[in-house]
Structures are given as structure tokens and as C-alpha cells.
C-alpha positions as CSV (number, residue, x, y, z in Angstrom):
1,M,85.2,62.7,14.0
2,K,83.7,63.7,17.3
3,D,81.2,65.9,15.6
4,L,80.2,63.1,13.2
5,F,79.6,60.8,16.2
6,K,77.3,63.4,17.8
7,S,75.3,63.9,14.6
8,T,75.0,60.1,14.2
9,S,73.8,59.7,17.8
10,S,71.3,62.5,17.4
11,A,69.9,61.0,14.2
12,A,69.6,57.6,15.9
13,A,67.7,59.3,18.8
14,E,65.4,61.0,16.4
15,N,64.8,57.7,14.5
16,S,64.0,55.9,17.8
17,W,60.8,58.0,18.1
18,I,59.5,57.3,14.6
19,L,58.2,53.8,15.2
20,P,56.4,54.7,18.5
21,V,54.8,57.7,16.8
22,L,53.7,55.5,13.9
23,L,52.3,52.9,16.2
24,V,50.2,55.5,18.1
25,A,49.1,57.2,14.8
26,G,48.3,53.8,13.4
27,G,46.1,52.9,16.4
28,I,44.2,56.2,15.9
29,V,43.7,55.6,12.2
30,V,42.7,51.9,12.5
31,G,40.2,52.9,15.3
32,F,38.8,55.7,13.1
33,I,38.4,53.3,10.2
34,V,36.8,50.6,12.3
35,E,34.3,53.1,13.8
36,K,33.4,54.7,10.4
37,I,33.1,51.4,8.5
38,L,32.4,48.4,10.7
39,I,30.5,50.3,13.5
40,E,28.3,52.2,10.9
41,R,27.4,48.9,9.2
42,L,26.5,47.4,12.6
43,K,24.3,50.4,13.3
44,A,22.5,50.0,10.0
45,F,22.0,46.3,10.7
46,A,20.7,47.1,14.3
47,R,18.2,49.6,12.9
48,K,16.6,46.9,10.7
49,T,16.0,44.6,13.7
50,S,13.0,44.8,15.9
51,W,15.1,44.3,19.0
52,A,15.9,47.7,20.5
53,Y,18.7,46.6,22.8
54,D,21.2,45.9,20.0
55,D,20.9,49.6,19.0
56,I,21.9,50.5,22.6
57,I,25.0,48.3,22.5
58,V,26.2,49.4,19.1
59,N,25.5,53.1,19.7
60,A,27.6,52.8,22.9
61,L,30.6,52.0,20.8
62,N,30.9,55.6,19.5
63,F,34.2,57.1,20.5
64,Y,35.3,54.1,22.5
65,T,36.4,52.1,19.4
66,T,38.9,54.8,18.4
67,F,40.0,55.3,22.0
68,W,40.7,51.6,22.6
69,F,42.8,51.3,19.4
70,T,44.7,54.4,20.5
71,L,45.5,52.7,23.8
72,I,46.7,49.6,22.0
73,G,49.0,51.8,19.9
74,L,50.3,53.5,23.1
75,Y,50.9,50.1,24.7
76,A,52.8,48.8,21.7
77,A,54.7,52.1,21.4
78,S,55.9,52.0,25.0
79,Y,58.0,48.8,24.2
80,N,59.8,50.7,21.4
81,V,61.0,53.6,23.6
82,N,64.1,53.5,25.8
83,F,62.2,53.8,29.1
84,T,63.6,52.5,32.4
85,P,61.9,49.3,33.6
86,V,60.3,51.2,36.5
87,L,59.0,54.0,34.3
88,L,57.8,51.5,31.8
89,G,55.9,49.7,34.5
90,Y,54.1,52.9,35.6
91,I,53.2,53.7,32.0
92,H,51.7,50.2,31.5
93,K,49.7,50.6,34.7
94,I,48.3,54.0,33.7
95,I,47.4,52.6,30.2
96,I,45.7,49.5,31.8
97,A,43.9,51.7,34.4
98,T,42.7,54.0,31.6
99,A,41.4,51.0,29.6
100,I,39.6,49.6,32.7
101,L,37.9,53.0,33.3
102,S,36.9,53.3,29.7
103,V,35.3,49.8,29.7
104,T,33.6,50.8,33.0
105,F,32.0,53.9,31.4
106,F,31.1,51.8,28.3
107,C,29.3,49.2,30.5
108,A,27.6,52.0,32.5
109,K,26.4,53.5,29.2
110,I,24.9,50.2,28.1
111,G,23.4,49.4,31.5
112,V,21.7,52.8,31.7
113,G,20.4,52.5,28.1
114,I,19.0,49.0,28.9
115,I,17.2,50.3,32.0
116,R,15.7,53.3,30.2
117,Q,14.6,51.1,27.3
118,Y,13.0,48.6,29.7
119,S,11.2,51.4,31.5
120,R,10.0,52.9,28.3
121,E,8.6,49.5,27.1
122,K,6.8,48.9,30.4
123,T,5.3,52.4,30.9
124,G,4.8,53.4,27.3
125,D,6.4,56.8,28.2
126,K,9.8,58.3,27.3
127,A,10.3,59.4,30.8
128,S,12.3,57.0,32.8
129,A,12.5,56.0,36.5
130,S,15.9,57.7,37.1
131,I,16.3,56.0,40.5
132,F,17.2,52.7,38.8
133,V,19.3,54.5,36.2
134,N,21.3,56.1,39.0
135,I,21.7,52.8,41.0
136,T,22.9,51.0,37.9
137,R,25.4,53.7,37.0
138,A,26.7,53.9,40.6
139,I,27.2,50.1,40.9
140,I,29.1,49.8,37.6
141,L,31.3,52.8,38.3
142,I,32.1,51.6,41.9
143,V,33.1,48.2,40.6
144,G,35.2,49.7,37.9
145,I,37.0,52.0,40.3
146,L,37.7,49.2,42.7
147,I,39.2,47.1,39.8
148,T,41.3,50.0,38.7
149,M,42.7,50.4,42.2
150,Q,43.4,46.7,42.3
151,S,45.4,47.1,39.1
152,F,47.6,49.6,40.8
153,G,48.3,47.1,43.5
154,I,46.1,48.9,46.1
155,S,44.4,46.4,48.4
156,I,40.7,47.0,48.3
157,T,39.8,44.8,51.3
158,P,40.5,47.5,53.9
159,I,38.5,50.0,51.8
160,I,35.5,47.6,51.6
161,T,35.7,47.1,55.4
162,A,35.9,50.8,56.0
163,L,32.9,51.4,53.7
164,G,30.9,48.8,55.7
165,V,31.7,50.4,59.0
166,G,31.2,53.9,57.7
167,G,28.0,52.9,56.0
168,L,26.3,52.3,59.3
169,A,27.2,55.8,60.5
170,V,26.0,57.3,57.3
171,A,22.7,55.4,57.5
172,L,22.0,56.8,60.9
173,A,22.8,60.4,59.7
174,L,20.7,60.1,56.5
175,Q,17.6,58.4,57.8
176,D,15.2,60.7,55.9
177,T,17.2,60.3,52.6
178,L,17.3,56.5,52.9
179,S,13.6,56.5,53.7
180,N,12.9,58.3,50.5
181,F,15.3,56.1,48.6
182,F,13.7,52.8,49.7
183,A,10.2,54.3,49.3
184,G,11.1,55.1,45.7
185,I,12.2,51.6,45.1
186,Q,9.0,50.3,46.7
187,L,6.9,52.5,44.4
188,L,8.7,51.2,41.3
189,I,8.7,47.6,42.3
190,T,5.0,47.5,43.2
191,K,4.1,49.5,40.0
192,Q,1.3,51.2,41.8
193,I,2.6,54.6,40.5
194,R,4.6,54.7,37.2
195,T,6.0,57.4,35.1
196,G,3.3,58.6,32.7
197,D,0.5,57.9,35.1
198,F,-2.0,60.7,36.0
199,I,-2.5,60.8,39.7
200,R,-4.3,62.9,42.3
201,L,-2.8,63.3,45.8
202,E,-4.6,63.5,49.1
203,G,-4.0,67.2,49.3
204,G,-5.7,67.8,45.9
205,E,-2.6,68.2,43.7
206,E,-2.9,66.2,40.5
207,G,-0.9,65.7,37.3
208,I,1.3,63.3,35.3
209,V,4.2,61.5,37.0
210,C,7.3,62.7,35.2
211,D,10.0,61.0,37.2
212,I,10.7,58.9,40.3
213,N,14.3,59.4,41.5
214,W,16.2,58.4,44.6
215,R,14.7,61.2,46.7
216,N,11.4,62.5,45.3
217,T,8.8,62.2,42.7
218,S,8.0,64.9,40.1
219,I,4.5,65.6,38.9
220,R,3.6,67.9,36.1
221,T,0.2,69.6,36.7
222,P,-2.3,70.5,34.1
223,Q,-1.2,74.1,34.5
224,N,2.3,73.0,33.4
225,N,3.8,73.4,36.8
226,T,5.9,70.9,38.7
227,V,5.0,69.4,42.1
228,I,7.9,67.7,43.9
229,I,6.9,65.2,46.6
230,P,9.3,63.2,48.9
231,N,9.0,59.5,48.1
232,N,8.2,58.5,51.7
233,K,5.3,61.1,51.8
234,L,3.9,59.7,48.5
235,S,4.1,56.1,49.6
236,S,2.3,56.8,52.9
237,S,-0.5,59.0,51.5
238,K,-3.8,58.3,49.7
239,V,-3.4,58.5,46.0
240,I,-5.9,58.1,43.1
241,N,-4.2,56.6,40.0
242,Y,-6.3,57.3,37.0
243,H,-4.3,54.9,34.9
244,L,-5.1,51.9,37.0
245,P,-6.4,49.4,36.4
246,E,-6.7,51.0,32.9
247,P,-6.4,54.5,31.4
248,E,-10.0,54.7,30.3
249,M,-12.2,56.8,32.6
250,N,-16.0,57.3,33.0
251,F,-17.2,60.8,33.7
252,P,-20.7,62.4,34.0
253,V,-22.0,65.5,32.2
254,L,-24.7,67.3,34.2
255,I,-27.7,68.6,32.2
256,G,-31.0,70.1,33.2
257,V,-34.2,70.3,31.1
258,S,-37.6,71.9,31.6
259,Y,-40.4,70.2,33.6
260,N,-42.5,70.6,30.4
261,E,-40.3,68.2,28.4
262,D,-41.0,64.6,27.5
263,L,-38.2,62.7,29.4
264,D,-38.3,59.7,27.1
265,K,-37.5,62.0,24.2
266,V,-34.8,63.8,26.2
267,E,-33.2,60.5,27.0
268,R,-33.4,59.3,23.4
269,V,-31.9,62.5,21.9
270,S,-29.1,62.6,24.6
271,L,-28.2,59.0,23.9
272,E,-28.1,59.5,20.1
273,V,-25.7,62.5,20.5
274,A,-23.6,60.5,23.0
275,R,-23.3,57.5,20.8
276,K,-22.3,59.6,17.8
277,I,-19.6,61.3,19.9
278,M,-18.3,57.9,21.3
279,S,-18.1,56.4,17.8
280,E,-16.4,59.3,16.0
281,H,-14.3,61.3,18.4
282,P,-10.6,60.1,18.8
283,A,-10.6,60.9,22.5
284,A,-13.5,58.6,23.2
285,A,-13.1,55.0,24.5
286,R,-14.3,52.4,22.0
287,N,-17.0,49.8,22.7
288,F,-18.6,51.8,25.5
289,E,-22.4,52.3,25.7
290,P,-23.2,55.8,27.1
291,L,-25.8,56.0,29.9
292,V,-28.5,58.5,30.8
293,R,-29.6,58.7,34.4
294,F,-32.2,61.2,35.8
295,H,-31.5,62.0,39.4
296,T,-32.9,65.3,40.8
297,F,-36.0,67.4,40.7
298,G,-34.3,70.8,40.8
299,D,-35.7,74.2,41.6
300,F,-36.3,75.0,37.9
301,S,-35.3,71.8,36.0
302,I,-35.1,68.1,36.0
303,Q,-31.5,67.2,36.2
304,Y,-29.7,64.2,34.8
305,N,-26.3,62.9,33.9
306,V,-25.0,61.6,30.6
307,I,-22.1,59.2,31.4
308,L,-19.3,59.0,28.8
309,R,-16.0,57.3,28.8
310,A,-12.7,59.0,27.7
311,A,-9.6,57.2,26.5
312,T,-7.5,58.9,29.2
313,V,-8.2,61.3,32.1
314,N,-7.0,64.2,30.0
315,D,-9.3,63.4,27.1
316,Q,-12.4,63.9,29.2
317,H,-12.2,67.7,28.8
318,I,-12.3,67.8,25.0
319,L,-14.9,65.0,24.9
320,K,-17.2,66.9,27.3
321,H,-16.6,70.1,25.2
322,E,-17.7,68.4,21.9
323,F,-20.6,66.7,23.5
324,I,-22.1,69.8,25.0
325,K,-21.8,71.7,21.7
326,Q,-23.5,68.9,19.7
327,L,-26.2,68.3,22.4
328,Y,-27.0,72.0,22.6
329,A,-27.4,72.2,18.8
330,R,-29.6,69.1,18.8
331,F,-31.8,70.4,21.6
332,K,-32.4,73.6,19.7
333,K,-33.4,71.5,16.6
334,E,-35.7,69.3,18.6
335,G,-37.2,72.2,20.5
336,I,-36.1,70.9,23.9
337,E,-35.8,73.7,26.5
338,I,-32.9,74.2,28.8
339,P,-34.4,76.5,31.4
340,F,-32.9,79.5,33.0
341,P,-32.9,79.8,36.8
342,V,-36.4,81.1,37.9
343,R,-37.4,82.6,41.2
344,T,-41.0,83.4,42.1
345,I,-41.4,86.3,44.6
346,I,-44.6,86.7,46.6
347,T,-45.3,90.0,48.3
348,K,-48.0,90.7,50.9
349,N,-49.9,93.9,51.1
350,S,-49.6,95.8,54.3
């Protein structure tokens, strides 16, 4: 009889774990089904809309849907296990804190995605201003951590007070870092320098702005190297931005012709070639009338500039390349001479 009672108690103990396990497993299964069916349909619907931000919100639900349903299963299962009230209270606090943290990371993912999408729409470049991304992520995570601590019964008022007092000491110790931080914010707010812009610095360095973060700005040079400049140095130096007020850029092509040539003919031929280039080449700015301007009586040639306009600063090189090739061929056809350097040497007999 005693052995029968033990076996009955053991079976009852084993059966007491069946329902909690089923609840947890059920939460995982329901979350998986919701993610694979409902979330996938929401993604398909979001892809059809022209609004990009709904894609960010729906894509952020990946993993979190199954995770949240699993937490719901764990919470329900905890009521069906013979835990002591104190232990049950701790378990509930851990589950709630985990849920708060997961919602925090979910909101941070959405916030970062929105900032990046907004930056992409404003700059037309995939590169994002990571300083705003980092600020957004940090603010959301700090708020989530404080709420999590509050859920454990930890008073956050002394922590906030300590952060305020300690912040002053940190600000004094990190003056250069904070200077770079606020200089980066100033650059982004004024939009005088944006990611994707081609700039030239006072020291001669030039390239495309790849990123503006909390400490420095990264520039990729035409040689495919990276120049890293502290934000406070960049904001206080002279900078030429070739994308402002617009990306299109005028540039001259220097040419010299013989003194024996008819300058009216030279001008006409040069303009014909320039107009053809401007109307056909994809790197040329549209609706621009090229110019010819004679400017110097040189040692062996009359020099002039043909002024063209490229769609961007980087397009000027290929545009100049094609123009010189076509102008040279046209000069040969028209018999227009491009003279070689000539020096006349006069000697005196002794």
C-alpha cells in the first residue's frame, strides 16, 4: 500500500508538469504560426505600398512575435506549477522585465530604421548620419532600462540625480569629445555638409562624405582612401561643397591653337563639338549652353577655354575625356593646327 501511494504521488508530480510544458510549447507554436502567416502577409502588403516606413515596422517584428508568445506561455505556465508565492513573484518579475527589454529593443530597431530611411530620403544616399542613429538608440535603451529597473522595485530617482551630478564632471573631463559631438549635430542640422556630398577641405583633401558620427566625419577620397576629420575641426574650417547649391558643376577645358588659324572658325567648331557632347553624353548637365572664351596670347599659341557643365563633380573627368577626343578628331578633319611648343634661338658670331 505504501509503494502504491508513492507511485501515485510520483505520477501526479509528473502530470503536474504536463500542462505548463504544453502552455510554453503552445506559445512557441502560436508565435511561429503568427510570424509565418500573419507577419508574412503584412510584409507582402507593406511591399506594395509606396510608404517605406511600414516596411520598417513590419520587418522589425521578425523574431519578436515568437518571443513574445513564448513569454505569454511562460507566464501562464508559472501559475500551473507549485511554486512558493515568493518564488512565483520573482519569476513574474523576470518575465515582465524580459518583456520590457524586448519591447525596448523592438522600439530601438524601429527608431533606428526610421532615422536611416529619413536620412536616405533627404540625402539621396544609402549612407546614413550615424550620430542621430546612435542618439536614438541610446535614448530608447536608457528609457527601457530605467523602466525595467522600476519594475523590479528599484527607485530610479536617486539614479537620475546621480547621473545629473556625475554628468557635470564627465562634461568637464570630455570637453573635446562633447565639442565634436555638438559640432556633428550642428553640421547635420544646418545641412551644409551631408552624407553623399563631395567636398574639398582647406588643407586640400577632397572626397565624398561617407558618414557623420558623434566624434568625426569620414570622407572617401577619389583614390579610395578614407580621411577622418574631427567634427569640431570640420565645422571651423573652410570647406567647398560641390553639391551646394546643386550638384551640377561648370569646368573649363584649356585649348591652344596656332596663330595662323581663323579664330571664328575655331570658336564655331569647338562649340559644335561641345554642344554634341552636352546633348548626348549621360554625364553632361542638360539645358546648358557651352561657352568659348579666348583669353591669352601664349608663347606659341592662342589659348582659350571651352566651358562645359557636368552633372556632378565626379562626372567632369569622363566628360572632359570625351570632349578632348572628339575635338581632336574634328580639328584634324577641319585642318586646325594645335601647335607644339616652339623656341627660337638666336646666336651671335664672336
